[in-house]
C-alpha positions as CSV (number, residue, x, y, z in Angstrom):
1,M,0.0,0.0,0.0
2,T,1.5,3.4,-1.0
3,A,1.8,6.1,1.6
4,F,-0.8,8.1,-0.2
5,K,-3.3,5.3,-0.2
6,Y,-2.6,4.6,3.4
7,I,-3.1,8.2,4.4
8,L,-6.3,8.3,2.3
9,K,-7.7,5.1,3.8
10,T,-6.9,6.1,7.4
11,G,-8.2,9.6,6.8
12,L,-11.5,8.2,5.6
13,C,-11.7,5.8,8.6
14,L,-11.0,8.7,10.9
15,S,-13.7,10.8,9.3
16,A,-16.2,8.0,9.7
17,L,-15.2,7.5,13.3
18,L,-15.5,11.2,14.1
19,A,-18.9,11.3,12.4
20,L,-20.0,8.3,14.4
21,G,-18.6,9.8,17.6
22,A,-20.4,13.1,17.0
23,H,-23.7,11.2,16.6
24,A,-23.0,9.1,19.7
25,Q,-22.1,12.2,21.7
26,Q,-25.7,13.4,21.4
27,Q,-27.2,11.7,24.5
28,G,-30.8,10.8,24.6
29,V,-31.3,10.4,20.8
30,S,-30.9,7.1,19.1
31,K,-32.1,5.7,15.8
32,D,-35.5,4.9,17.2
33,E,-36.0,6.9,20.4
34,I,-35.8,10.3,22.1
35,V,-35.5,10.3,25.9
36,I,-37.2,13.1,27.8
37,G,-36.8,13.6,31.5
38,T,-39.1,15.3,34.0
39,I,-38.9,15.9,37.7
40,Q,-42.2,16.3,39.5
41,D,-43.5,16.3,43.1
42,L,-45.3,13.0,43.4
43,S,-45.1,12.6,47.2
44,G,-44.9,16.1,48.8
45,P,-47.0,19.2,49.2
46,L,-47.5,19.7,45.4
47,A,-48.1,16.1,44.6
48,G,-51.6,17.1,43.3
49,F,-49.9,19.3,40.7
50,G,-47.0,16.9,39.9
51,K,-49.3,13.9,39.2
52,Q,-51.5,15.9,37.0
53,A,-48.6,17.3,35.0
54,R,-47.1,13.9,34.6
55,S,-50.4,12.5,33.3
56,G,-50.7,15.3,30.8
57,M,-47.2,14.5,29.5
58,Q,-47.9,10.8,29.4
59,L,-51.1,11.4,27.3
60,A,-49.2,13.6,24.8
61,V,-46.4,11.0,24.5
62,A,-48.9,8.2,23.9
63,E,-50.6,10.3,21.2
64,I,-47.4,11.2,19.5
65,N,-46.1,7.7,19.5
66,E,-49.3,6.3,18.2
67,Q,-48.8,8.6,15.2
68,G,-45.3,7.3,14.5
69,G,-43.3,9.5,16.8
70,I,-41.0,12.4,15.6
71,N,-39.1,11.8,12.4
72,G,-39.4,8.1,13.0
73,R,-38.3,8.2,16.6
74,K,-40.6,7.3,19.5
75,L,-40.7,9.4,22.7
76,K,-39.6,7.8,26.0
77,L,-40.6,9.8,29.1
78,L,-38.7,9.2,32.4
79,V,-40.2,10.7,35.6
80,E,-38.5,11.3,38.9
81,D,-40.1,12.4,42.2
82,N,-38.4,15.2,44.2
83,G,-41.1,15.6,46.9
84,Y,-40.8,19.3,46.2
85,D,-37.3,19.3,47.8
86,P,-34.5,21.2,45.9
87,K,-31.9,18.8,47.3
88,K,-33.9,15.8,45.9
89,S,-34.2,17.7,42.6
90,V,-30.4,17.7,42.3
91,L,-30.3,13.9,42.9
92,A,-33.1,13.4,40.4
93,A,-31.3,15.5,37.8
94,Q,-28.1,13.7,38.3
95,K,-29.8,10.4,37.7
96,L,-31.7,11.5,34.6
97,V,-28.8,13.4,33.1
98,N,-25.8,11.1,34.0
99,Q,-27.4,7.7,34.3
100,D,-30.5,7.7,32.1
101,K,-28.9,10.0,29.5
102,I,-31.9,12.2,28.8
103,F,-31.9,14.5,25.7
104,I,-34.0,17.2,27.4
105,M,-35.5,18.1,30.8
106,A,-39.1,19.1,30.3
107,G,-41.7,20.6,32.6
108,H,-39.7,20.3,35.9
109,L,-42.0,21.5,38.6
110,G,-41.0,24.2,41.1
111,T,-38.8,27.4,41.2
112,A,-36.2,26.5,43.8
113,Q,-36.2,22.9,42.4
114,N,-35.3,24.1,38.9
115,L,-32.6,26.5,40.2
116,A,-31.0,23.6,42.1
117,A,-31.1,21.2,39.1
118,M,-30.1,23.4,36.2
119,P,-26.3,23.4,36.9
120,V,-26.4,19.6,36.6
121,Q,-28.2,19.7,33.3
122,F,-26.1,22.6,31.8
123,E,-22.9,20.8,32.5
124,K,-24.0,18.1,30.1
125,N,-25.6,20.5,27.6
126,V,-29.2,19.4,28.5
127,V,-31.9,22.0,27.7
128,N,-34.2,23.1,30.5
129,F,-37.5,23.2,28.6
130,F,-40.7,24.9,29.7
131,P,-40.3,24.4,33.5
132,I,-43.6,24.5,35.4
133,T,-42.8,27.7,37.3
134,A,-43.2,31.3,36.3
135,A,-40.0,32.6,37.9
136,R,-37.9,35.0,35.9
137,E,-34.8,32.8,36.5
138,M,-36.3,30.3,34.1
139,Y,-35.2,32.5,31.2
140,E,-32.9,35.1,32.8
141,P,-30.1,35.6,32.6
142,L,-30.1,34.6,28.9
143,D,-28.8,31.1,28.4
144,R,-28.9,29.0,25.3
145,L,-30.2,26.1,27.3
146,K,-33.2,27.9,28.9
147,Y,-36.8,28.1,27.5
148,S,-39.8,29.2,29.5
149,F,-43.5,29.4,28.6
150,A,-45.3,31.1,31.5
151,A,-45.6,34.9,32.2
152,T,-43.6,35.5,35.3
153,Y,-45.0,35.7,38.8
154,Y,-43.3,39.0,39.0
155,D,-45.1,40.4,36.0
156,Q,-48.4,38.7,36.8
157,M,-48.5,40.6,40.1
158,R,-46.9,43.8,38.9
159,I,-49.5,44.1,36.1
160,T,-52.6,42.9,38.0
161,L,-52.3,44.6,41.4
162,P,-52.7,48.2,40.4
163,S,-55.9,47.7,38.4
164,L,-57.4,45.5,41.2
165,I,-56.5,48.0,43.9
166,K,-58.3,50.7,41.9
167,E,-61.3,48.5,41.2
168,K,-61.7,47.5,44.9
169,G,-60.6,50.8,46.4
170,A,-58.1,49.1,48.6
171,K,-56.1,51.3,51.0
172,K,-54.0,48.8,52.9
173,V,-52.4,46.1,50.8
174,C,-50.4,43.3,52.6
175,T,-48.7,40.1,51.6
176,M,-48.1,36.5,52.8
177,Y,-45.6,34.6,50.8
178,Q,-43.5,31.4,50.8
179,D,-40.0,32.0,52.1
180,D,-38.2,30.8,49.0
181,D,-37.4,31.9,45.4
182,F,-41.0,31.5,44.4
183,G,-42.5,33.5,47.2
184,L,-39.9,36.3,46.8
185,E,-40.8,36.6,43.1
186,V,-44.4,37.3,44.1
187,L,-43.3,39.7,46.8
188,R,-41.1,41.7,44.4
189,G,-43.9,41.8,41.7
190,G,-46.3,43.1,44.3
191,E,-43.8,45.7,45.4
192,A,-43.3,46.9,41.8
193,G,-47.0,47.1,41.2
194,L,-47.5,49.1,44.4
195,K,-44.6,51.4,43.6
196,S,-46.3,52.4,40.4
197,M,-49.1,53.7,42.5
198,N,-46.8,55.4,45.1
199,M,-47.8,52.7,47.7
200,E,-46.0,50.1,49.8
201,F,-47.1,46.9,51.5
202,T,-48.7,47.8,54.8
203,E,-47.6,44.5,56.3
204,K,-45.5,41.5,55.1
205,T,-45.4,38.0,56.6
206,S,-43.8,34.8,55.3
207,Y,-43.9,31.1,56.1
208,K,-41.5,28.2,55.5
209,R,-42.1,25.7,52.6
210,G,-44.3,22.8,53.9
211,A,-45.9,24.8,56.7
212,T,-49.5,23.9,57.6
213,D,-50.5,26.4,60.3
214,F,-50.9,30.0,59.2
215,S,-52.8,31.4,62.3
216,S,-49.9,33.7,63.4
217,Q,-49.4,35.1,59.9
218,I,-53.2,35.8,59.3
219,S,-53.6,37.3,62.8
220,K,-50.7,39.7,62.0
221,L,-52.3,40.8,58.7
222,Q,-55.7,41.2,60.4
223,A,-54.2,43.3,63.1
224,S,-52.7,45.6,60.4
225,G,-56.2,46.3,59.0
226,C,-55.3,44.9,55.5
227,D,-58.1,45.1,53.0
228,M,-56.2,43.3,50.3
229,V,-53.7,40.4,50.6
230,V,-51.3,39.3,48.0
231,L,-50.7,35.5,48.3
232,G,-47.3,34.0,47.3
233,T,-48.9,30.6,48.1
234,I,-49.6,27.4,46.2
235,I,-52.3,24.8,47.1
236,R,-52.6,24.0,50.8
237,E,-51.1,27.3,51.9
238,T,-53.8,29.2,49.9
239,I,-56.5,27.1,51.3
240,G,-55.0,27.3,54.8
241,A,-54.6,31.0,54.8
242,I,-58.0,31.9,53.5
243,G,-59.7,29.3,55.6
244,T,-58.0,30.7,58.7
245,A,-59.0,34.2,57.8
246,R,-62.6,33.3,57.3
247,K,-62.7,31.7,60.8
248,L,-61.3,34.8,62.3
249,G,-63.8,37.0,60.5
250,F,-61.1,38.5,58.4
251,N,-62.3,39.0,54.8
252,P,-59.9,41.1,52.7
253,V,-59.6,40.7,48.9
254,F,-57.2,37.8,48.4
255,V,-55.2,37.6,45.1
256,G,-52.7,35.0,44.1
257,T,-50.7,34.0,41.0
258,S,-51.0,31.2,38.5
259,A,-49.4,29.0,41.2
260,S,-52.7,29.0,43.1
261,Y,-54.8,28.8,39.9
262,T,-56.0,25.2,40.2
263,D,-59.4,23.5,40.7
264,L,-57.9,21.9,43.8
265,I,-58.3,25.2,45.6
266,H,-62.1,25.2,45.5
267,K,-62.5,21.4,45.4
268,I,-60.6,21.0,48.7
269,G,-61.2,24.4,50.3
270,G,-64.9,24.6,49.5
271,K,-67.2,27.6,49.7
272,A,-64.7,29.6,51.8
273,M,-62.5,29.9,48.7
274,D,-65.2,31.9,46.8
275,G,-63.9,35.4,46.0
276,L,-60.2,34.5,45.6
277,Y,-58.6,36.1,42.6
278,A,-55.6,34.6,40.7
279,T,-53.7,35.4,37.6
280,M,-53.5,32.7,35.0
281,T,-52.1,31.9,31.5
282,V,-54.1,28.7,30.6
283,Q,-57.7,28.1,31.5
284,N,-58.8,25.2,33.7
285,P,-60.8,22.7,31.5
286,Y,-64.2,22.5,33.2
287,L,-65.9,19.8,31.1
288,D,-69.4,21.1,31.5
289,E,-68.3,24.4,29.9
290,A,-65.6,23.2,27.6
291,S,-65.6,23.2,23.8
292,Q,-66.1,19.9,21.9
293,P,-62.4,19.5,21.1
294,I,-61.5,19.9,24.8
295,R,-64.3,17.4,25.8
296,F,-62.9,14.9,23.3
297,W,-59.4,15.4,24.7
298,A,-60.7,15.1,28.3
299,T,-62.5,11.9,27.5
300,K,-59.2,10.3,26.3
301,Y,-57.5,11.6,29.5
302,K,-60.1,10.2,31.8
303,T,-60.1,6.9,30.0
304,M,-56.3,6.7,30.5
305,F,-56.1,8.0,34.1
306,N,-59.6,7.5,35.5
307,E,-59.9,11.2,36.6
308,D,-60.8,14.5,35.0
309,P,-58.0,16.7,33.7
310,T,-57.0,20.0,35.3
311,V,-54.9,23.0,34.3
312,F,-51.7,21.2,35.3
313,S,-52.7,18.3,33.0
314,V,-53.0,20.9,30.3
315,Y,-49.5,22.3,31.2
316,G,-48.0,18.8,30.8
317,Y,-49.8,18.1,27.6
318,I,-48.8,21.5,26.0
319,I,-45.1,21.1,27.1
320,I,-44.7,17.8,25.4
321,N,-46.5,18.9,22.2
322,S,-44.4,22.1,22.1
323,F,-41.2,20.0,22.4
324,A,-42.4,17.6,19.7
325,A,-43.1,20.5,17.3
326,A,-39.6,21.9,17.7
327,A,-38.0,18.5,17.6
328,A,-39.8,17.7,14.3
329,K,-38.7,21.1,12.9
330,A,-35.1,20.3,13.9
331,G,-35.2,17.4,11.4
332,K,-33.8,13.9,11.4
333,N,-30.4,15.1,12.7
334,L,-31.7,16.0,16.2
335,T,-29.1,17.4,18.4
336,T,-29.1,20.1,21.1
337,D,-27.8,22.6,18.5
338,T,-30.4,21.7,15.9
339,F,-33.2,21.8,18.5
340,I,-32.1,25.2,19.7
341,K,-32.0,26.5,16.1
342,A,-35.5,25.3,15.6
343,M,-36.8,26.7,18.9
344,D,-35.3,30.1,18.2
345,A,-37.6,30.5,15.2
346,M,-40.7,28.9,16.8
347,V,-44.2,30.4,16.9
348,I,-46.8,28.6,19.0
349,E,-50.3,29.8,18.1
350,P,-53.1,29.9,20.6
351,D,-54.7,26.5,21.0
352,M,-58.0,25.1,22.3
353,F,-56.9,25.6,25.9
354,G,-56.9,29.4,25.6
355,G,-53.3,30.2,26.0
356,A,-51.7,33.3,24.4
357,K,-49.5,33.2,21.3
358,A,-45.9,32.4,22.1
359,T,-42.8,33.4,20.1
360,F,-39.1,32.6,20.6
361,S,-35.8,33.8,19.3
362,A,-32.1,33.6,20.2
363,T,-32.6,36.6,22.5
364,K,-36.2,35.9,23.6
365,R,-36.6,32.8,25.7
366,L,-39.9,33.5,27.3
367,G,-42.7,32.6,24.9
368,S,-45.3,35.0,26.2
369,D,-45.4,37.6,29.0
370,A,-49.2,37.9,28.9
371,S,-51.5,36.9,31.8
372,R,-55.2,37.5,32.8
373,L,-57.2,37.4,35.9
374,S,-59.8,34.9,37.2
375,Q,-61.9,34.6,40.3
376,I,-63.5,31.7,42.1
377,Q,-67.3,32.3,41.8
378,D,-69.7,29.7,43.1
379,G,-67.0,27.1,43.2
380,K,-65.4,27.6,39.8
381,W,-62.8,29.8,38.3
382,K,-64.3,32.5,36.1
383,V,-62.2,34.6,33.7
384,V,-62.7,38.3,34.7
385,S,-60.1,40.1,32.5
386,G,-58.5,39.8,29.1
387,Y,-54.8,39.1,28.5
388,V,-52.4,41.9,29.3
389,S,-48.8,41.8,28.0
390,A,-46.1,42.8,30.5
391,A,-44.4,44.7,27.7
392,S,-47.5,46.9,27.4
393,V,-47.3,48.0,31.0
394,K,-44.5,50.3,31.9
């Protein structure tokens, strides 16, 4: 063999090996499969949310796979439980990223939990896709591996609070919030909204994640004469706070964020929850009021999981379908880079669930900053405002 032929042959072999290596380096994508990871609370205080989100994801995965998958690849969804504990989120992320070799992390539930897990993912070039939290840190600071879909808690409260104060004639606005990254976002959004009206919170009180007794916090707010209370709360804390207030004869206007916009509030809390306001970005699918397409979808969901879907079921379903659309657009050669390129030109139109239009780019990683207001009336959430974009409110 001549030196030239040897060099040519070894060069071709090296090129082939490099090409094979490059393909092999893309974890979570094989010839027949795309592996998606998600971390949910399945055993802690937000298990109601986590189980619903997981079910919505599973339904979407089943539908996509029944239709042949994405460019010939089936989806495989791996779910880990964190019990709503950031430390457990780190362990779950380590397992999914390093052991299970996921391609993407989708719909991870919780603000502090995402913040704890993201470094594990980013070290291995794994995108954090549409986390189920509306914290600004889910897309700020700008990072190529971050995509968020929900108007932030900060903007939800910053936009909503001034108009609600004017409508209700509130004079003393107070807040009770969870003492973590989530609660602080609500607090800061409320402060920004009040500042635009030359107001400040009359009283502030917080609670530790997982708390079940809110009597001291509510007594403190009552003593301050608050006529409106901003809630940086989720499920049982919302129910516990309002329930305690009602027993004490304390009846201010309560307003929460999309974190407390769930049918579990009125299903568990009962009549006492009537009057609660909350911001929201996707409407809860009440089947007796839903359109025919939603009823058809809900029937499939109930057949699969033996329960009615909720707004968190919708979140999970939308997240997987949004991922699938971008992965399909990325083409057969699905890598982190091709997925990002596809996402950075994505437009997601409003769907049957009533969400706002979402657009993405290399410098815009939050799909939509619009939210609207709902109120619990006679045991159901009723939409009471149109969508307002954060960008439209200075």
